[in-house]
Steps between C-alpha positions, in 0.01 A plus 500: 500500500830407334342218301248746353758752380560341156128521434491865610791583272342310208161666537661843535707439188194391301316812616786724389532325163126525440505875562811540290305352210201722580709817505673404179166440331354827628794719407587334170150422369220673693648844570831534318698807596790436261450830316644679804812283514576502126585869535841404641599347166342752264804722420834409347823661377406522135477882512753560775589415859197514731435365846345152518594441139675166549172314551374627166827402337436141603174509309672638192685171466175348378310585181259788542213269408578304819526808723210415732597134525849605607370767739268262681780241506724746684230546764466126541877454517530763775234322702652157439849614598379641832280200578789262431716711730236471773490122452878492543467700823239258632723206415794675667299550817401135542832353382738706714628317809283266701134478407259676732133582515565873513695483174200336336271770637731773376534343155121483460453856622745652248276466187216701657708796619429835325810490279459139394244327279228765494752769414622298203149433370335836565801733461750357249726805498855468363632492856402131515827438322682707762330313783608168348855629459512616863370168626753309286776723636387453861472122473839482327665693784390230743678239288846662481754575771797673338544875441584439133179306439291769673658775292437308178135447595466865595650613168271269301195623691610861451529449124158337480335782694685762296352349183150491653527874569449552126170311530391703803722761659373440854610136519856565628371743764222271617724196552814663638374446855440130441846451349670677789304308762587172327870591495508594868267239649562194282878538486548615856840333536634735230708798605347846490739594222389201295135586558556857384670381184217256429245776560672727251516220241133407554347847524741730317440391139124537540531852641724598207244359258216690664699823492584448134131444422408820684774703331497366145140405427344716228169668576425645157397180323131472588382511139759245388425268792128517426564411135680184611200364691303244296124498462302213644193445716579411861270421793439805718255412779547832678338690215159356585546417869374836616271344762499162681202390288678592177810315613286193575341526155845497343617203706189304406549578132189715466707793365829517318773758533795515262733791435734574215847447644657780296241760596507405867877509534540822299241685706565357846856367520737649242463857641674395823823454305533875451476564875814572703564457872341831591191402303479172690526682833230745391269212411560351844403829664186529288400147589403608849594428858230249595537261203875486561448455875260212436746335263783547748307361796379196310856425393620543856234255617627250242856547624420462869260212436755311293774547761264381773396197296859391441586553866190317623541187291879479501533581870800727419456845655529811284749641749734208432489582129562870568781408740701378202514858372629655818863530384422624148200734505648741247443280195129426574434868571664606173304233312178617663579859397495384135127437541429868559519594127258217423243630746531867398465435128222239494151474643467122545639493854343168598691339215828633634419374847432154357846504342654612829312215668647264242850634566480436872284187501717293269812563705311452827368161383844380384646616829226334709533152348849467648403605852437263790158647572352358182574147621251534785160338454211739436220523750138412427432875490773543236342232284151649533636843407683344207183348355300820548765735360589289199132432424421873512804626308451239229158651431592870536725620213712733713743554213222654292489806729849617409365820343224582742361843421656497155231484230690650207764341283759753607676230698864567573 
């Protein structure tokens, strides 16, 4: 069996790459959903301070005639940054310590997890930058051993996340758990005092930024924000995809569907910038119990499935990972509490679960690759499960379901 493993790995890799290309072609060419994601860069600070205005400020650097080129470039950059980060993680898995078959299995599983490739392609939210920053921070912690170096890394990460809060205010809250887990688990020889200081440096600046956005953002600029949005025709497949047959007609080029960017954003997106926290909570209540429950349960399935996958192929039990937190539960609990405002002010609960999965999974993987269990040879059953799981997840775009039940552009 051992002499056939390189062929199994090669064929699996080719399968994944082929489906990567297929998903890219489908999402970029056949059924482009970019109109939904451009909303995160549609406002700027020209008329005053508003939440999520920093992304629009980046586009103002370029001439207005190049607005759409710059906007699409930002989407591509966010995807590229996260995919490069994933490639670094895969390299880190196979290059750490002695080579082992389980490390190869784990490295090839990572790209098909819900927060990985399909999330980047089908859901290029601004948090892709935050995910890349968290992964860079986590990997860097495994490479340093002094308290001073850890504090410097924590401060740099905290500054980066604080800046990203002005692109999307939920980023610091969504990745606080991942930063805290990385500090506790990946620098476990650090003192508790040192870990607390690093946690404050890594999480504190982002919280302050989010609070400043909530407190200082103006909500009386809807007319001015609308006036800033340029006109231009953009693909909008959802306008005609009212039935499966209509969607198929669009994908086959039988019908076209383009929407004026200005009109779409002014009618569907800009109004959310006059909403306050109570308005967001009210929208959540109006959304309904069952859609939220479905979104929550799907996200929970992603979380549990990802944890099981890492445990199964690495051989490192989840309880061993959780055991590292036994002496410092306060910090993870406080970081988890920061997720509550995200859930109570936004309806896309599956998306938040995917980010929680990313928080935990990245640290779990970096922890597992230094454990003895991963050096053990996988069984024939492990290899068969590997082929089946990777083959299936490469085909199914799990990251595309991050907003299950959400069919309006009121995405928080």
